[in-house]
N, C-alpha and C positions, 0 to 999 in steps of 0.2 A: 489902418489899424484894425478895422473891422474884418478885413481879410485875414489878418494875422490871428485874431481871436477865433474866427471861424476855423481856420487851419489847425490851431491848437486844440480846439474842441474835437474836431474830427480825428486828429492824431491821438488825443487822449482816449476817445472812444475805441479807436483801433487797438491801442495799447491795452485798454480794459478788456476788449474781446480776446486779444491774444493771451492776456494774463488769465482770463477765465478758462479758455481752452486748455492752457498749460496746466492750470490747477485741476481741471477735470481729468486730464491724462495722469497726473501724479496721483490723484486720489484713486483712480481706477487701478493703477499699477500697485498701489499699496494694498488695496482690497484683494486683488488677484494674488499678491505675494502672501497675504495672510491665509487664504484658502489653499494655496499650494503647500504652505508649511503644514497645515492641518492634514492634508492628504498624505504628505510625506511622513508625518508622525504616525498616522494610522497604518500606512503601509509598513513602516518599520516595526511597529508593534505586532502586526499580523505576521510579518516575516520572522520576528523573534519567537513568537508562539509556535510557529510552524517548525522552526529549527529545534526548539526545545522538545516538541513532540517527536520529531525524528530521532533526536538523541535518546530520549526515553525509550522509544521503540527498539533502537539498536542495543541499548543496555539490557533490555528485557530479553531480546533475542540471544544475546551473548550469554546471559545467565542460563537460558534454556539449553543452549548448545553445551555449556559446561556440565549441566546435569546429565545430558545425553551421553557425553564422553565418559563421565563417571559411571553411569549405568552400564555402558558397554564394557568398561574395564572390570567391573565387578559382577557382571551378568545379573544385575538386580532389576527384576521387573518393576519394583516400586520406584526405582530411579527413573525408569522410562516413563512411568505415569506422571511423576513429578515434572519431568522435562516437558512432556506433552501438555500438561496444564499451563505451565509457564509460557510455552511457545504460543499456545492458543490464546492466552490472555493478552499477548502482545498486540494481536490484530484488533481485539476489542478496545484496547486503550488508545489506539491510533487516532480514531475519529476523522475529522475532515482533513487532517494533515496527511492522510494516506495517499493523496494524489501526488504528494511530493516524493514519495519513495518509489523506487523502481518496482514495477509489477512482478518481475521475475524474482526479486529479492523477497517480496512478500509471499509469493507462491512457494518458494523453497522453504521458508520458515513454517508456513502452514502445513506443507507436505511433510516436513519432519515431525510435526506434532502428530499427524495422522499415523505415520509409521511407528512413532513411539507409543501411541495408544495401542496399536496392534502388537508391538513387541511386549508391552506391559500386560497384555491379556484383556484389555477392556474393549471387546469387539463392538459392543453397542455404541460406545462413545466414538470409536473409529469410524463406524458407519455414519453417524450423525455428522462428524467432522468432515468426512468425505463429501457428503451431500452439501454441506455449507461451502466447502472448497469449490465444488462444481458450480454452485449458485453464484459465489463471489467472483469467480474467474471463468465465466461462461465461455465455452469454446476454446479454452486454453488448456495446455497440458505441459508437463515437464517430462524430460526423457533422461533415463539412466545412461551411464557411459556406454552400455552395450546397445543403446538405441531403443530399448523397450520403453513403453509408455507407463508413466507413473499411475495415471488414472485407471487404465486397463488392468495393470498389475494388482493394484489395491482392490479393485472391483472383483477380480478373480479370487484373490485371497479371502475376501469377505463374503464370497458366495453371492454377489449381487448380479452375476451374469445368469442367464437362463441355463437350464441343464445343458452341460457341455459334454459332448462325446469326444472320443479320441481324435477324430478328424478335425473337429472345430478348434482344438487347442493350437493347431498349426496356424490358424487364421488370427489368433490373438497376438497382439504386439507386447508379449511378455518375454522375460529372459528364459533361456533354455532350462535353467535351474527351477524356475517356477513351473514351467510346463511339465518337467519331470515329476515334480512334487505333486502337481494336480493330477497327473496320470496315475501316480501311485495311490493317492487318496481315492480316486474314482474306482480304481481296480479293487481296493479293499472294501469300499462301500457296497459294491455290487457283487461280491462273492458270496 
């Protein structure tokens, strides 16, 4: 009988230990599940905010492009300036969600704002925007369908290049139309 009691006591101790270990695993799993849900909710909220910022950016961009098309159709310099302001504001509204948007998409939007400042006649703002563009997208450039460089073309049009002689125009990566116009301007300035 003593053996039986001793056996039952050992067995009950083993069962108690197993139950304690099981309870520990269950508690740990529950706590882990709670933290996983909190991380999941935080991730979802951050993702929602990011998607909302991207949507707002694209709506802003589309509005600026609409203004640009209207300005082109009516040849209205004020329309180009309005478009440029809207397009430039899109970048500033973007914030940290900017990493989610394709860099080329952002560059094209910003480049269109610079071109529209130029077309609208606000040379000073075009120069500032070009400097901001080069700072924001260091070492990157866009290319027109003819292969000419956006940055070099705008720099040439804004006079940000050193004094350029006829021979140096050939070295610039700008369209033949821009080269022709720069040669014409250079000719009449120096006559």
